C-alpha positions, -999 to 999 in steps of 0.1 A, spaced: -399 -355 -200 -384 -377 -172 -348 -372 -161 -324 -397 -175 -311 -410 -142 -293 -443 -136 -324 -458 -119 -347 -447 -147 -331 -456 -180 -310 -482 -198 -282 -469 -220 -268 -482 -253 -234 -470 -264 -220 -473 -299 -183 -467 -307 -156 -476 -282 -126 -457 -294 -103 -437 -272 -130 -413 -262 -161 -436 -264 -146 -463 -243 -137 -439 -215 -171 -423 -216 -188 -457 -213 -166 -466 -183 -176 -434 -165 -213 -441 -172 -209 -476 -156 -191 -460 -127 -221 -437 -121 -244 -467 -119 -260 -467 -154 -271 -500 -169 -251 -501 -201 -250 -522 -233 -223 -515 -258 -214 -522 -294 -183 -517 -316 -173 -531 -349 -142 -545 -331 -155 -569 -305 -122 -568 -286 -129 -532 -277 -159 -543 -256 -140 -567 -234 -131 -541 -208 -167 -529 -206 -179 -565 -201 -153 -570 -174 -168 -540 -156 -203 -553 -157 -216 -539 -190 -234 -560 -216 -222 -564 -251 -247 -564 -280 -242 -586 -311 -253 -558 -334 -267 -523 -335 -304 -533 -339 -302 -556 -308 -288 -526 -288 -313 -501 -301 -343 -523 -294 -337 -524 -257 -321 -491 -249 -340 -461 -236 -311 -438 -245 -286 -445 -274 -253 -426 -272 -226 -428 -299 -191 -415 -304 -179 -423 -339 -150 -415 -362 -166 -396 -390 -197 -386 -409 -198 -419 -429 -197 -440 -397 -226 -419 -382 -248 -423 -412 -242 -460 -414 -249 -465 -377 -282 -445 -377 -297 -446 -412 -286 -481 -425 -311 -509 -429 -296 -524 -397 -291 -491 -380 -305 -474 -349 -335 -458 -365 -345 -492 -379 -344 -509 -345 -352 -483 -318 -387 -480 -303 -406 -447 -305 -397 -426 -275 -361 -436 -275 -336 -408 -270 -304 -404 -290 -273 -384 -277 -250 -383 -307 -215 -372 -297 -194 -374 -328 -177 -345 -346 -196 -343 -378 -209 -315 -401 -239 -296 -386 -260 -305 -416 -256 -342 -408 -267 -335 -372 -298 -317 -385 -305 -347 -408 -303 -371 -379 -328 -349 -360 -352 -350 -390 -349 -387 -396 -353 -395 -359 -384 -374 -356 -401 -394 -384 -399 -425 -363 -406 -409 -329 -370 -406 -317 -357 -374 -302 -321 -366 -311 -297 -342 -294 -263 -335 -309 -238 -334 -281 -203 -326 -294 -174 -332 -271 -146 -307 -262 -117 -323 -244 -92 -351 -248 -88 -385 -231 -75 -372 -198 -105 -349 -195 -128 -379 -200 -111 -399 -173 -113 -369 -149 -149 -361 -158 -140 -326 -169 -152 -326 -205 -172 -297 -220 -203 -307 -239 -218 -286 -267 -254 -295 -275 -280 -286 -300 -317 -296 -301 -347 -299 -278 -343 -278 -246 -365 -302 -226 -344 -332 -237 -312 -312 -228 -326 -307 -193 -336 -343 -189 -302 -355 -200 -284 -335 -173 -277 -365 -151 -258 -382 -180 -239 -350 -187 -229 -347 -150 -214 -382 -151 -189 -373 -178 -185 -335 -180 -177 -305 -159 -198 -282 -180 -224 -284 -207 -242 -259 -229 -272 -258 -251 -262 -237 -281 -296 -237 -299 -315 -259 -323 -304 -291 -341 -268 -289 -354 -258 -261 -330 -237 -283 -309 -216 -297 -338 -214 -261 -352 -199 -249 -320 -174 -278 -320 -161 -266 -354 -155 -232 -339 -138 -246 -308 -115 -269 -329 -106 -240 -352 -90 -223 -322 -76 -256 -309 -58 -264 -342 -47 -229 -352 -36 -222 -316 -14 -252 -316 2 -241 -348 8 -206 -334 25 -221 -303 46 -243 -325 59 -213 -345 65 -193 -314 85 -221 -297 105 -226 -329 113 -189 -331 123 -187 -294 147 -216 -297 162 -202 -329 170 -169 -313 187 -184 -283 161 -193 -257 165 -225 -236 138 -249 -247 129 -260 -212 126 -225 -198 107 -214 -229 80 -241 -225 78 -235 -188 73 -198 -191 48 -201 -219 27 -225 -199 24 -198 -171 14 -170 -194 -22 -158 -201 -17 -162 -239 -17 -200 -238 -52 -216 -236 -58 -242 -209 -63 -269 -236 -27 -263 -248 -10 -260 -214 -10 -298 -209 5 -302 -244 35 -281 -234 43 -303 -204 42 -334 -227 62 -317 -255 89 -308 -229 96 -346 -226 90 -352 -263 59 -372 -256 36 -371 -287 16 -402 -279 -20 -395 -291 -45 -379 -267 -61 -362 -297 -46 -378 -328 -33 -358 -358 -57 -377 -381 -87 -365 -361 -75 -329 -360 -69 -332 -398 -104 -345 -403 -118 -316 -382 -98 -291 -402 -114 -305 -434 -149 -301 -418 -141 -265 -408 -127 -254 -442 -156 -271 -460 -181 -252 -438 -162 -220 -444 -162 -225 -482 -199 -231 -481 -205 -198 -463 -179 -179 -484 -157 -172 -454 -119 -169 -459 -98 -186 -432 -61 -181 -442 -47 -190 -408 -67 -222 -406 -57 -232 -441 -20 -227 -432 -24 -247 -399 -42 -275 -419 -13 -277 -443 13 -282 -416 -10 -308 -399 -14 -326 -432 24 -326 -438 30 -341 -404 2 -366 -408 19 -378 -441 46 -392 -419 22 -420 -411 27 -421 -373 -4 -422 -350 7 -392 -329 -9 -363 -311 -18 -332 -330 8 -313 -309 35 -331 -331 33 -300 -354 55 -283 -327 82 -309 -333 79 -304 -370 84 -266 -367 114 -272 -344 130 -296 -369 124 -271 -397 141 -242 -381 170 -262 -368 176 -278 -402 169 -313 -391 145 -316 -420 158 -288 -441 141 -296 -473 123 -264 -481 91 -249 -467 74 -268 -439 41 -264 -457 31 -263 -493 6 -236 -503 -27 -249 -516 -55 -232 -534 -80 -215 -511 -111 -234 -502 -134 -232 -531 -166 -213 -527 -198 -231 -530 -221 -226 -560 
């Protein structure tokens, strides 16, 4: 299989949200010929200004692309983009490659692999670990599942957007690993929020507390940047609460299907959901502020989270 270099292939990119738009820009910066599509035409303006083409619809994009990439909000959006009557699989030529980068259930990734194979399209699930600053800096981690030959061929594309990339196994392995990673991301943030709230309540200076925490080995690199922004009460979304909430739901659904208890994850999900109910489009680190408000009495209205029934077992 030929390497997917900028002088060999034309790319099509679907989904220009916070992550997708930045990935598309990096691909342009690395010399790739790129055509994009988003339901909101306004999101494509910046790509057009940088020399990218804008497709009128998905079929138009799929017909001319050698490689189709997508970064979409949820499972429903992915299914619509690929399996609909006007979707990628309806328009793409046999031999087209798909690099699907959304956070979706592993079973959906495996379904895309199967459906793509029927029409001669090779699919790789390539889940993304990292937030918007990591995209801009080209330091994402990519988690892939599928054909090893395709993974090797796609390395030039990966190098344009990521610092490291891993093949975890067969179809669905990339998205499965993403659920594991985001379990630690979400539960870890909740643990930090509780630790900070405790420290403040028992007399520690907030600034010193956050500074020292950021220098300890117990805080993961993904959370260190959050502490710096929390210190100035900046909760603007790099990884929005609503997306962390969606990922928690995917994680707990997968756990229920496999009969795996996840009490810490359920508790973190509850706090995330309570904060999301406030309606603001904030970063998932806002759970730290919620815990601070709870212990200082700023929102002293009972428990910060309401216990829910454990995830139901499948069957």
